[in-house]
PDB file as gemmi writes it, atoms N, CA and C in Angstrom:
CRYST1    1.000    1.000    1.000  90.00  90.00  90.00 P 1                      
ATOM      1  N   MET A   1       6.300-111.452-128.296  1.00  0.00           N  
ATOM      2  CA  MET A   1       6.084-112.641-127.499  1.00  0.00           C  
ATOM      3  C   MET A   1       5.429-113.718-128.346  1.00  0.00           C  
ATOM      4  N   ALA A   2       4.637-113.322-129.336  1.00  0.00           N  
ATOM      5  CA  ALA A   2       3.987-114.282-130.204  1.00  0.00           C  
ATOM      6  C   ALA A   2       5.010-115.021-131.055  1.00  0.00           C  
ATOM      7  N   GLU A   3       6.103-114.341-131.451  1.00  0.00           N  
ATOM      8  CA  GLU A   3       7.142-114.995-132.236  1.00  0.00           C  
ATOM      9  C   GLU A   3       7.809-116.098-131.434  1.00  0.00           C  
ATOM     10  N   GLU A   4       8.019-115.882-130.143  1.00  0.00           N  
ATOM     11  CA  GLU A   4       8.644-116.895-129.298  1.00  0.00           C  
ATOM     12  C   GLU A   4       7.758-118.132-129.231  1.00  0.00           C  
ATOM     13  N   ASP A   5       6.448-117.946-129.120  1.00  0.00           N  
ATOM     14  CA  ASP A   5       5.532-119.077-129.052  1.00  0.00           C  
ATOM     15  C   ASP A   5       5.535-119.846-130.366  1.00  0.00           C  
ATOM     16  N   ASN A   6       5.578-119.148-131.495  1.00  0.00           N  
ATOM     17  CA  ASN A   6       5.587-119.816-132.785  1.00  0.00           C  
ATOM     18  C   ASN A   6       6.864-120.622-132.980  1.00  0.00           C  
ATOM     19  N   GLY A   7       7.990-120.104-132.525  1.00  0.00           N  
ATOM     20  CA  GLY A   7       9.243-120.845-132.641  1.00  0.00           C  
ATOM     21  C   GLY A   7       9.192-122.131-131.838  1.00  0.00           C  
ATOM     22  N   GLY A   8       8.644-122.072-130.635  1.00  0.00           N  
ATOM     23  CA  GLY A   8       8.520-123.267-129.805  1.00  0.00           C  
ATOM     24  C   GLY A   8       7.561-124.272-130.409  1.00  0.00           C  
ATOM     25  N   LYS A   9       6.468-123.784-130.941  1.00  0.00           N  
ATOM     26  CA  LYS A   9       5.488-124.678-131.570  1.00  0.00           C  
ATOM     27  C   LYS A   9       6.076-125.358-132.798  1.00  0.00           C  
ATOM     28  N   LEU A  10       6.822-124.585-133.583  1.00  0.00           N  
ATOM     29  CA  LEU A  10       7.443-125.154-134.776  1.00  0.00           C  
ATOM     30  C   LEU A  10       8.453-126.224-134.389  1.00  0.00           C  
ATOM     31  N   LEU A  11       9.214-125.950-133.355  1.00  0.00           N  
ATOM     32  CA  LEU A  11      10.202-126.920-132.892  1.00  0.00           C  
ATOM     33  C   LEU A  11       9.522-128.221-132.476  1.00  0.00           C  
ATOM     34  N   TRP A  12       8.447-128.131-131.711  1.00  0.00           N  
ATOM     35  CA  TRP A  12       7.727-129.338-131.286  1.00  0.00           C  
ATOM     36  C   TRP A  12       7.080-130.046-132.475  1.00  0.00           C  
ATOM     37  N   PHE A  13       6.606-129.257-133.445  1.00  0.00           N  
ATOM     38  CA  PHE A  13       6.016-129.864-134.636  1.00  0.00           C  
ATOM     39  C   PHE A  13       7.062-130.681-135.390  1.00  0.00           C  
ATOM     40  N   VAL A  14       8.240-130.097-135.580  1.00  0.00           N  
ATOM     41  CA  VAL A  14       9.304-130.792-136.299  1.00  0.00           C  
ATOM     42  C   VAL A  14       9.719-132.050-135.540  1.00  0.00           C  
ATOM     43  N   ALA A  15       9.851-131.934-134.225  1.00  0.00           N  
ATOM     44  CA  ALA A  15      10.230-133.104-133.428  1.00  0.00           C  
ATOM     45  C   ALA A  15       9.156-134.194-133.537  1.00  0.00           C  
ATOM     46  N   GLY A  16       7.895-133.801-133.465  1.00  0.00           N  
ATOM     47  CA  GLY A  16       6.803-134.774-133.598  1.00  0.00           C  
ATOM     48  C   GLY A  16       6.772-135.420-134.970  1.00  0.00           C  
ATOM     49  N   ALA A  17       7.026-134.615-135.992  1.00  0.00           N  
ATOM     50  CA  ALA A  17       7.051-135.160-137.354  1.00  0.00           C  
ATOM     51  C   ALA A  17       8.181-136.165-137.507  1.00  0.00           C  
ATOM     52  N   ALA A  18       9.325-135.873-136.909  1.00  0.00           N  
ATOM     53  CA  ALA A  18      10.454-136.797-136.998  1.00  0.00           C  
ATOM     54  C   ALA A  18      10.129-138.118-136.294  1.00  0.00           C  
ATOM     55  N   VAL A  19       9.520-138.039-135.116  1.00  0.00           N  
ATOM     56  CA  VAL A  19       9.154-139.261-134.388  1.00  0.00           C  
ATOM     57  C   VAL A  19       8.103-140.043-135.180  1.00  0.00           C  
ATOM     58  N   GLY A  20       7.127-139.332-135.713  1.00  0.00           N  
ATOM     59  CA  GLY A  20       6.097-139.995-136.515  1.00  0.00           C  
ATOM     60  C   GLY A  20       6.665-140.661-137.746  1.00  0.00           C  
ATOM     61  N   ALA A  21       7.595-139.979-138.391  1.00  0.00           N  
ATOM     62  CA  ALA A  21       8.219-140.553-139.584  1.00  0.00           C  
ATOM     63  C   ALA A  21       9.027-141.800-139.219  1.00  0.00           C  
ATOM     64  N   ALA A  22       9.729-141.739-138.115  1.00  0.00           N  
ATOM     65  CA  ALA A  22      10.516-142.901-137.689  1.00  0.00           C  
ATOM     66  C   ALA A  22       9.616-144.095-137.402  1.00  0.00           C  
ATOM     67  N   ILE A  23       8.497-143.851-136.738  1.00  0.00           N  
ATOM     68  CA  ILE A  23       7.562-144.942-136.438  1.00  0.00           C  
ATOM     69  C   ILE A  23       6.962-145.494-137.724  1.00  0.00           C  
ATOM     70  N   ALA A  24       6.606-144.609-138.642  1.00  0.00           N  
ATOM     71  CA  ALA A  24       6.032-145.057-139.917  1.00  0.00           C  
ATOM     72  C   ALA A  24       7.028-145.902-140.696  1.00  0.00           C  
ATOM     73  N   VAL A  25       8.281-145.501-140.682  1.00  0.00           N  
ATOM     74  CA  VAL A  25       9.307-146.251-141.402  1.00  0.00           C  
ATOM     75  C   VAL A  25       9.501-147.629-140.762  1.00  0.00           C  
ATOM     76  N   LEU A  26       9.433-147.679-139.436  1.00  0.00           N  
ATOM     77  CA  LEU A  26       9.607-148.967-138.759  1.00  0.00           C  
ATOM     78  C   LEU A  26       8.506-149.958-139.111  1.00  0.00           C  
ATOM     79  N   TYR A  27       7.297-149.447-139.299  1.00  0.00           N  
ATOM     80  CA  TYR A  27       6.169-150.331-139.599  1.00  0.00           C  
ATOM     81  C   TYR A  27       5.963-150.556-141.096  1.00  0.00           C  
ATOM     82  N   ALA A  28       6.698-149.878-141.912  1.00  0.00           N  
ATOM     83  CA  ALA A  28       6.554-150.043-143.363  1.00  0.00           C  
ATOM     84  C   ALA A  28       7.203-151.358-143.793  1.00  0.00           C  
ATOM     85  N   PRO A  29       6.597-152.028-144.754  1.00  0.00           N  
ATOM     86  CA  PRO A  29       7.179-153.291-145.223  1.00  0.00           C  
ATOM     87  C   PRO A  29       8.385-153.006-146.127  1.00  0.00           C  
ATOM     88  N   ALA A  30       9.572-153.109-145.566  1.00  0.00           N  
ATOM     89  CA  ALA A  30      10.803-152.894-146.339  1.00  0.00           C  
ATOM     90  C   ALA A  30      11.916-153.713-145.693  1.00  0.00           C  
ATOM     91  N   ALA A  31      13.001-153.825-146.413  1.00  0.00           N  
ATOM     92  CA  ALA A  31      14.147-154.578-145.911  1.00  0.00           C  
ATOM     93  C   ALA A  31      14.776-153.835-144.740  1.00  0.00           C  
ATOM     94  N   GLY A  32      15.441-154.578-143.846  1.00  0.00           N  
ATOM     95  CA  GLY A  32      16.050-153.991-142.660  1.00  0.00           C  
ATOM     96  C   GLY A  32      17.075-152.918-142.979  1.00  0.00           C  
ATOM     97  N   GLU A  33      17.880-153.163-143.989  1.00  0.00           N  
ATOM     98  CA  GLU A  33      18.903-152.180-144.359  1.00  0.00           C  
ATOM     99  C   GLU A  33      18.264-150.894-144.864  1.00  0.00           C  
ATOM    100  N   GLU A  34      17.216-151.020-145.637  1.00  0.00           N  
ATOM    101  CA  GLU A  34      16.511-149.838-146.163  1.00  0.00           C  
ATOM    102  C   GLU A  34      15.852-149.058-145.019  1.00  0.00           C  
ATOM    103  N   ILE A  35      15.295-149.763-144.060  1.00  0.00           N  
ATOM    104  CA  ILE A  35      14.659-149.109-142.917  1.00  0.00           C  
ATOM    105  C   ILE A  35      15.711-148.339-142.114  1.00  0.00           C  
ATOM    106  N   ARG A  36      16.845-148.964-141.874  1.00  0.00           N  
ATOM    107  CA  ARG A  36      17.909-148.272-141.135  1.00  0.00           C  
ATOM    108  C   ARG A  36      18.389-147.027-141.880  1.00  0.00           C  
ATOM    109  N   ARG A  37      18.477-147.126-143.194  1.00  0.00           N  
ATOM    110  CA  ARG A  37      18.885-145.980-143.998  1.00  0.00           C  
ATOM    111  C   ARG A  37      17.862-144.854-143.886  1.00  0.00           C  
ATOM    112  N   LYS A  38      16.590-145.203-143.961  1.00  0.00           N  
ATOM    113  CA  LYS A  38      15.532-144.189-143.851  1.00  0.00           C  
ATOM    114  C   LYS A  38      15.517-143.551-142.467  1.00  0.00           C  
ATOM    115  N   ILE A  39      15.703-144.368-141.452  1.00  0.00           N  
ATOM    116  CA  ILE A  39      15.756-143.822-140.079  1.00  0.00           C  
ATOM    117  C   ILE A  39      16.932-142.857-139.952  1.00  0.00           C  
ATOM    118  N   ALA A  40      18.067-143.242-140.510  1.00  0.00           N  
ATOM    119  CA  ALA A  40      19.241-142.364-140.452  1.00  0.00           C  
ATOM    120  C   ALA A  40      18.984-141.056-141.190  1.00  0.00           C  
ATOM    121  N   GLU A  41      18.341-141.117-142.344  1.00  0.00           N  
ATOM    122  CA  GLU A  41      18.020-139.900-143.099  1.00  0.00           C  
ATOM    123  C   GLU A  41      17.089-138.994-142.311  1.00  0.00           C  
ATOM    124  N   LYS A  42      16.044-139.589-141.773  1.00  0.00           N  
ATOM    125  CA  LYS A  42      15.064-138.790-141.012  1.00  0.00           C  
ATOM    126  C   LYS A  42      15.701-138.209-139.753  1.00  0.00           C  
ATOM    127  N   THR A  43      16.564-138.986-139.119  1.00  0.00           N  
ATOM    128  CA  THR A  43      17.255-138.487-137.931  1.00  0.00           C  
ATOM    129  C   THR A  43      18.142-137.303-138.296  1.00  0.00           C  
ATOM    130  N   ASP A  44      18.858-137.434-139.405  1.00  0.00           N  
ATOM    131  CA  ASP A  44      19.711-136.329-139.848  1.00  0.00           C  
ATOM    132  C   ASP A  44      18.876-135.097-140.200  1.00  0.00           C  
ATOM    133  N   GLN A  45      17.749-135.315-140.854  1.00  0.00           N  
ATOM    134  CA  GLN A  45      16.872-134.190-141.194  1.00  0.00           C  
ATOM    135  C   GLN A  45      16.365-133.508-139.925  1.00  0.00           C  
ATOM    136  N   GLY A  46      15.962-134.300-138.951  1.00  0.00           N  
ATOM    137  CA  GLY A  46      15.478-133.749-137.686  1.00  0.00           C  
ATOM    138  C   GLY A  46      16.579-133.003-136.947  1.00  0.00           C  
ATOM    139  N   ARG A  47      17.761-133.588-136.921  1.00  0.00           N  
ATOM    140  CA  ARG A  47      18.905-132.940-136.268  1.00  0.00           C  
ATOM    141  C   ARG A  47      19.219-131.610-136.943  1.00  0.00           C  
ATOM    142  N   GLN A  48      19.197-131.603-138.271  1.00  0.00           N  
ATOM    143  CA  GLN A  48      19.483-130.372-139.015  1.00  0.00           C  
ATOM    144  C   GLN A  48      18.412-129.311-138.741  1.00  0.00           C  
ATOM    145  N   ALA A  49      17.147-129.741-138.699  1.00  0.00           N  
ATOM    146  CA  ALA A  49      16.069-128.797-138.419  1.00  0.00           C  
ATOM    147  C   ALA A  49      16.219-128.211-137.022  1.00  0.00           C  
ATOM    148  N   LEU A  50      16.551-129.040-136.052  1.00  0.00           N  
ATOM    149  CA  LEU A  50      16.754-128.542-134.687  1.00  0.00           C  
ATOM    150  C   LEU A  50      17.951-127.599-134.616  1.00  0.00           C  
ATOM    151  N   ALA A  51      19.017-127.931-135.316  1.00  0.00           N  
ATOM    152  CA  ALA A  51      20.195-127.063-135.330  1.00  0.00           C  
ATOM    153  C   ALA A  51      19.858-125.715-135.962  1.00  0.00           C  
ATOM    154  N   ASP A  52      19.107-125.748-137.062  1.00  0.00           N  
ATOM    155  CA  ASP A  52      18.707-124.489-137.713  1.00  0.00           C  
ATOM    156  C   ASP A  52      17.848-123.643-136.784  1.00  0.00           C  
ATOM    157  N   GLN A  53      16.906-124.284-136.123  1.00  0.00           N  
ATOM    158  CA  GLN A  53      16.046-123.555-135.182  1.00  0.00           C  
ATOM    159  C   GLN A  53      16.873-122.974-134.040  1.00  0.00           C  
ATOM    160  N   GLY A  54      17.831-123.730-133.560  1.00  0.00           N  
ATOM    161  CA  GLY A  54      18.697-123.256-132.483  1.00  0.00           C  
ATOM    162  C   GLY A  54      19.508-122.044-132.911  1.00  0.00           C  
ATOM    163  N   ARG A  55      20.066-122.092-134.119  1.00  0.00           N  
ATOM    164  CA  ARG A  55      20.822-120.943-134.635  1.00  0.00           C  
ATOM    165  C   ARG A  55      19.927-119.731-134.806  1.00  0.00           C  
ATOM    166  N   ASP A  56      18.739-119.939-135.355  1.00  0.00           N  
ATOM    167  CA  ASP A  56      17.803-118.825-135.538  1.00  0.00           C  
ATOM    168  C   ASP A  56      17.427-118.211-134.196  1.00  0.00           C  
ATOM    169  N   LEU A  57      17.153-119.060-133.230  1.00  0.00           N  
ATOM    170  CA  LEU A  57      16.797-118.572-131.901  1.00  0.00           C  
ATOM    171  C   LEU A  57      17.962-117.811-131.283  1.00  0.00           C  
ATOM    172  N   TYR A  58      19.175-118.325-131.427  1.00  0.00           N  
ATOM    173  CA  TYR A  58      20.365-117.647-130.900  1.00  0.00           C  
ATOM    174  C   TYR A  58      20.544-116.281-131.565  1.00  0.00           C  
ATOM    175  N   ASP A  59      20.398-116.233-132.880  1.00  0.00           N  
ATOM    176  CA  ASP A  59      20.556-114.969-133.602  1.00  0.00           C  
ATOM    177  C   ASP A  59      19.511-113.945-133.167  1.00  0.00           C  
ATOM    178  N   ARG A  60      18.260-114.374-133.045  1.00  0.00           N  
ATOM    179  CA  ARG A  60      17.196-113.449-132.616  1.00  0.00           C  
ATOM    180  C   ARG A  60      17.444-112.975-131.193  1.00  0.00           C  
ATOM    181  N   THR A  61      17.863-113.873-130.331  1.00  0.00           N  
ATOM    182  CA  THR A  61      18.129-113.502-128.939  1.00  0.00           C  
ATOM    183  C   THR A  61      19.291-112.519-128.870  1.00  0.00           C  
ATOM    184  N   ARG A  62      20.321-112.762-129.628  1.00  0.00           N  
ATOM    185  CA  ARG A  62      21.490-111.873-129.655  1.00  0.00           C  
ATOM    186  C   ARG A  62      21.088-110.485-130.156  1.00  0.00           C  
ATOM    187  N   GLU A  63      20.276-110.458-131.198  1.00  0.00           N  
ATOM    188  CA  GLU A  63      19.814-109.182-131.754  1.00  0.00           C  
ATOM    189  C   GLU A  63      18.974-108.416-130.730  1.00  0.00           C  
ATOM    190  N   MET A  64      18.092-109.115-130.049  1.00  0.00           N  
ATOM    191  CA  MET A  64      17.258-108.468-129.037  1.00  0.00           C  
ATOM    192  C   MET A  64      18.118-107.971-127.875  1.00  0.00           C  
ATOM    193  N   TYR A  65      19.125-108.729-127.498  1.00  0.00           N  
ATOM    194  CA  TYR A  65      20.032-108.311-126.437  1.00  0.00           C  
ATOM    195  C   TYR A  65      20.750-107.023-126.835  1.00  0.00           C  
ATOM    196  N   GLU A  66      21.264-106.990-128.060  1.00  0.00           N  
ATOM    197  CA  GLU A  66      21.986-105.810-128.530  1.00  0.00           C  
ATOM    198  C   GLU A  66      21.075-104.583-128.568  1.00  0.00           C  
ATOM    199  N   ARG A  67      19.839-104.763-129.040  1.00  0.00           N  
ATOM    200  CA  ARG A  67      18.902-103.636-129.061  1.00  0.00           C  
ATOM    201  C   ARG A  67      18.587-103.167-127.652  1.00  0.00           C  
ATOM    202  N   GLY A  68      18.400-104.097-126.740  1.00  0.00           N  
ATOM    203  CA  GLY A  68      18.123-103.742-125.351  1.00  0.00           C  
ATOM    204  C   GLY A  68      19.305-103.037-124.713  1.00  0.00           C  
ATOM    205  N   ARG A  69      20.492-103.511-124.999  1.00  0.00           N  
ATOM    206  CA  ARG A  69      21.708-102.889-124.467  1.00  0.00           C  
ATOM    207  C   ARG A  69      21.844-101.460-124.979  1.00  0.00           C  
ATOM    208  N   LYS A  70      21.601-101.272-126.275  1.00  0.00           N  
ATOM    209  CA  LYS A  70      21.684 -99.938-126.871  1.00  0.00           C  
ATOM    210  C   LYS A  70      20.646 -99.011-126.251  1.00  0.00           C  
ATOM    211  N   LEU A  71      19.443 -99.510-126.068  1.00  0.00           N  
ATOM    212  CA  LEU A  71      18.378 -98.715-125.458  1.00  0.00           C  
ATOM    213  C   LEU A  71      18.732 -98.336-124.024  1.00  0.00           C  
ATOM    214  N   ALA A  72      19.287 -99.268-123.276  1.00  0.00           N  
ATOM    215  CA  ALA A  72      19.683 -98.983-121.893  1.00  0.00           C  
ATOM    216  C   ALA A  72      20.807 -97.950-121.856  1.00  0.00           C  
ATOM    217  N   ASP A  73      21.756 -98.053-122.775  1.00  0.00           N  
ATOM    218  CA  ASP A  73      22.841 -97.066-122.833  1.00  0.00           C  
ATOM    219  C   ASP A  73      22.304 -95.680-123.173  1.00  0.00           C  
ATOM    220  N   GLU A  74      21.378 -95.618-124.120  1.00  0.00           N  
ATOM    221  CA  GLU A  74      20.794 -94.328-124.486  1.00  0.00           C  
ATOM    222  C   GLU A  74      20.004 -93.737-123.313  1.00  0.00           C  
ATOM    223  N   ALA A  75      19.279 -94.579-122.598  1.00  0.00           N  
ATOM    224  CA  ALA A  75      18.515 -94.102-121.442  1.00  0.00           C  
ATOM    225  C   ALA A  75      19.453 -93.589-120.354  1.00  0.00           C  
ATOM    226  N   ALA A  76      20.555 -94.280-120.124  1.00  0.00           N  
ATOM    227  CA  ALA A  76      21.521 -93.837-119.115  1.00  0.00           C  
ATOM    228  C   ALA A  76      22.144 -92.505-119.523  1.00  0.00           C  
ATOM    229  N   GLU A  77      22.427 -92.363-120.800  1.00  0.00           N  
ATOM    230  CA  GLU A  77      22.994 -91.113-121.299  1.00  0.00           C  
ATOM    231  C   GLU A  77      21.995 -89.960-121.136  1.00  0.00           C  
ATOM    232  N   MET A  78      20.741 -90.208-121.463  1.00  0.00           N  
ATOM    233  CA  MET A  78      19.710 -89.177-121.300  1.00  0.00           C  
ATOM    234  C   MET A  78      19.546 -88.815-119.825  1.00  0.00           C  
ATOM    235  N   PHE A  79      19.582 -89.805-118.964  1.00  0.00           N  
ATOM    236  CA  PHE A  79      19.467 -89.552-117.533  1.00  0.00           C  
ATOM    237  C   PHE A  79      20.619 -88.684-117.050  1.00  0.00           C  
ATOM    238  N   GLU A  80      21.824 -88.989-117.511  1.00  0.00           N  
ATOM    239  CA  GLU A  80      23.008 -88.231-117.094  1.00  0.00           C  
ATOM    240  C   GLU A  80      22.928 -86.793-117.594  1.00  0.00           C  
ATOM    241  N   ARG A  81      22.482 -86.599-118.836  1.00  0.00           N  
ATOM    242  CA  ARG A  81      22.321 -85.233-119.352  1.00  0.00           C  
ATOM    243  C   ARG A  81      21.284 -84.463-118.550  1.00  0.00           C  
ATOM    244  N   GLY A  82      20.195 -85.112-118.199  1.00  0.00           N  
ATOM    245  CA  GLY A  82      19.164 -84.467-117.388  1.00  0.00           C  
ATOM    246  C   GLY A  82      19.676 -84.116-116.006  1.00  0.00           C  
ATOM    247  N   ARG A  83      20.443 -85.019-115.411  1.00  0.00           N  
ATOM    248  CA  ARG A  83      21.001 -84.754-114.090  1.00  0.00           C  
ATOM    249  C   ARG A  83      21.936 -83.556-114.134  1.00  0.00           C  
ATOM    250  N   LYS A  84      22.800 -83.494-115.147  1.00  0.00           N  
ATOM    251  CA  LYS A  84      23.719 -82.369-115.272  1.00  0.00           C  
ATOM    252  C   LYS A  84      22.967 -81.064-115.512  1.00  0.00           C  
ATOM    253  N   LEU A  85      21.908 -81.135-116.285  1.00  0.00           N  
ATOM    254  CA  LEU A  85      21.094 -79.945-116.545  1.00  0.00           C  
ATOM    255  C   LEU A  85      20.462 -79.445-115.258  1.00  0.00           C  
ATOM    256  N   VAL A  86      19.913 -80.349-114.476  1.00  0.00           N  
ATOM    257  CA  VAL A  86      19.282 -79.970-113.205  1.00  0.00           C  
ATOM    258  C   VAL A  86      20.329 -79.427-112.241  1.00  0.00           C  
ATOM    259  N   GLU A  87      21.500 -80.056-112.172  1.00  0.00           N  
ATOM    260  CA  GLU A  87      22.558 -79.561-111.297  1.00  0.00           C  
ATOM    261  C   GLU A  87      23.021 -78.176-111.734  1.00  0.00           C  
ATOM    262  N   GLY A  88      23.112 -77.959-113.044  1.00  0.00           N  
ATOM    263  CA  GLY A  88      23.529 -76.664-113.563  1.00  0.00           C  
ATOM    264  C   GLY A  88      22.529 -75.579-113.223  1.00  0.00           C  
ATOM    265  N   VAL A  89      21.257 -75.886-113.339  1.00  0.00           N  
ATOM    266  CA  VAL A  89      20.209 -74.916-113.014  1.00  0.00           C  
ATOM    267  C   VAL A  89      20.206 -74.659-111.516  1.00  0.00           C  
ATOM    268  N   ALA A  90      20.351 -75.671-110.723  1.00  0.00           N  
ATOM    269  CA  ALA A  90      20.337 -75.512-109.268  1.00  0.00           C  
ATOM    270  C   ALA A  90      21.585 -74.765-108.799  1.00  0.00           C  
ATOM    271  N   GLY A  91      22.719 -74.996-109.443  1.00  0.00           N  
ATOM    272  CA  GLY A  91      23.964 -74.365-109.045  1.00  0.00           C  
ATOM    273  C   GLY A  91      23.990 -72.876-109.358  1.00  0.00           C  
ATOM    274  N   THR A  92      23.333 -72.450-110.422  1.00  0.00           N  
ATOM    275  CA  THR A  92      23.323 -71.036-110.788  1.00  0.00           C  
ATOM    276  C   THR A  92      22.197 -70.281-110.106  1.00  0.00           C  
ATOM    277  N   GLY A  93      21.310 -70.979-109.487  1.00  0.00           N  
ATOM    278  CA  GLY A  93      20.202 -70.338-108.778  1.00  0.00           C  
ATOM    279  C   GLY A  93      19.039 -70.009-109.685  1.00  0.00           C  
ATOM    280  N   GLN A  94      19.119 -70.378-110.923  1.00  0.00           N  
ATOM    281  CA  GLN A  94      18.022 -70.108-111.838  1.00  0.00           C  
ATOM    282  C   GLN A  94      16.837 -70.982-111.463  1.00  0.00           C  
ATOM    283  N   GLY A  95      15.694 -70.406-111.589  1.00  0.00           N  
ATOM    284  CA  GLY A  95      14.484 -71.170-111.344  1.00  0.00           C  
ATOM    285  C   GLY A  95      14.119 -71.265-109.885  1.00  0.00           C  
ATOM    286  N   GLN A  96      14.901 -70.625-108.999  1.00  0.00           N  
ATOM    287  CA  GLN A  96      14.590 -70.673-107.582  1.00  0.00           C  
ATOM    288  C   GLN A  96      13.851 -69.400-107.203  1.00  0.00           C  
ATOM    289  N   GLU A  97      12.812 -69.560-106.488  1.00  0.00           N  
ATOM    290  CA  GLU A  97      12.056 -68.409-106.009  1.00  0.00           C  
ATOM    291  C   GLU A  97      12.669 -67.946-104.692  1.00  0.00           C  
ATOM    292  N   PRO A  98      12.668 -66.624-104.443  1.00  0.00           N  
ATOM    293  CA  PRO A  98      13.215 -66.148-103.174  1.00  0.00           C  
ATOM    294  C   PRO A  98      12.351 -66.610-102.015  1.00  0.00           C  
ATOM    295  N   ALA A  99      13.016 -66.818-100.907  1.00  0.00           N  
ATOM    296  CA  ALA A  99      12.296 -67.230 -99.708  1.00  0.00           C  
ATOM    297  C   ALA A  99      11.426 -66.073 -99.238  1.00  0.00           C  
ATOM    298  N   PRO A 100      10.345 -66.336 -98.528  1.00  0.00           N  
ATOM    299  CA  PRO A 100       9.488 -65.259 -98.026  1.00  0.00           C  
ATOM    300  C   PRO A 100      10.304 -64.288 -97.177  1.00  0.00           C  
ATOM    301  N   GLY A 101      10.130 -62.987 -97.459  1.00  0.00           N  
ATOM    302  CA  GLY A 101      10.818 -61.958 -96.707  1.00  0.00           C  
ATOM    303  C   GLY A 101      12.117 -61.539 -97.339  1.00  0.00           C  
ATOM    304  N   GLN A 102      12.529 -62.198 -98.433  1.00  0.00           N  
ATOM    305  CA  GLN A 102      13.762 -61.812 -99.113  1.00  0.00           C  
ATOM    306  C   GLN A 102      13.401 -61.098-100.405  1.00  0.00           C  
ATOM    307  N   ALA A 103      14.204 -60.115-100.752  1.00  0.00           N  
ATOM    308  CA  ALA A 103      13.979 -59.386-101.993  1.00  0.00           C  
ATOM    309  C   ALA A 103      14.444 -60.251-103.142  1.00  0.00           C  
ATOM    310  N   SER A 104      13.804 -60.099-104.304  1.00  0.00           N  
ATOM    311  CA  SER A 104      14.158 -60.912-105.441  1.00  0.00           C  
ATOM    312  C   SER A 104      15.430 -60.449-106.107  1.00  0.00           C  
ATOM    313  N   SER A 105      15.897 -59.202-105.883  1.00  0.00           N  
ATOM    314  CA  SER A 105      17.094 -58.722-106.535  1.00  0.00           C  
ATOM    315  C   SER A 105      18.362 -59.079-105.769  1.00  0.00           C  
ATOM    316  N   GLY A 106      18.236 -59.605-104.601  1.00  0.00           N  
ATOM    317  CA  GLY A 106      19.399 -59.975-103.827  1.00  0.00           C  
ATOM    318  C   GLY A 106      19.800 -58.895-102.848  1.00  0.00           C  
ATOM    319  N   ASN A 107      19.285 -57.679-102.985  1.00  0.00           N  
ATOM    320  CA  ASN A 107      19.583 -56.594-102.060  1.00  0.00           C  
ATOM    321  C   ASN A 107      18.525 -56.571-100.988  1.00  0.00           C  
ATOM    322  N   SER A 108      18.935 -56.769 -99.760  1.00  0.00           N  
ATOM    323  CA  SER A 108      17.951 -56.722 -98.680  1.00  0.00           C  
ATOM    324  C   SER A 108      18.008 -55.342 -98.039  1.00  0.00           C  
ATOM    325  N   GLN A 109      16.911 -54.647 -98.086  1.00  0.00           N  
ATOM    326  CA  GLN A 109      16.819 -53.309 -97.504  1.00  0.00           C  
ATOM    327  C   GLN A 109      15.852 -53.356 -96.344  1.00  0.00           C  
ATOM    328  N   ALA A 110      16.277 -52.839 -95.216  1.00  0.00           N  
ATOM    329  CA  ALA A 110      15.407 -52.801 -94.033  1.00  0.00           C  
ATOM    330  C   ALA A 110      14.608 -51.508 -94.082  1.00  0.00           C  
ATOM    331  N   SER A 111      13.334 -51.537 -93.808  1.00  0.00           N  
ATOM    332  CA  SER A 111      12.521 -50.339 -93.845  1.00  0.00           C  
ATOM    333  C   SER A 111      12.369 -49.753 -92.493  1.00  0.00           C  
TER     334      SER A 111                                                      
END                                                                             
């Protein structure tokens, strides 16, 4: 969960840095064409950083989904094996204690 928070913080940091850089460029004493070029560069850098973060987030999410899916499949398989084991034991009568008044060997003899 800490990794998710760091990714969000980094994203906001990059976005803030891009806005700050754009404002700084606007107030810097330079020709209009140079300012527009710098704004375009910073915008492209910000866009690229956001795209990279988006891809990284997508890849991590996909990986976590796959691990979760695999874990769920393994748990379902273990559950099914356990169910079959319990049904097999119950079906053969193993592990069942005789009811009160019944002989354990299956032969009921009246005295």
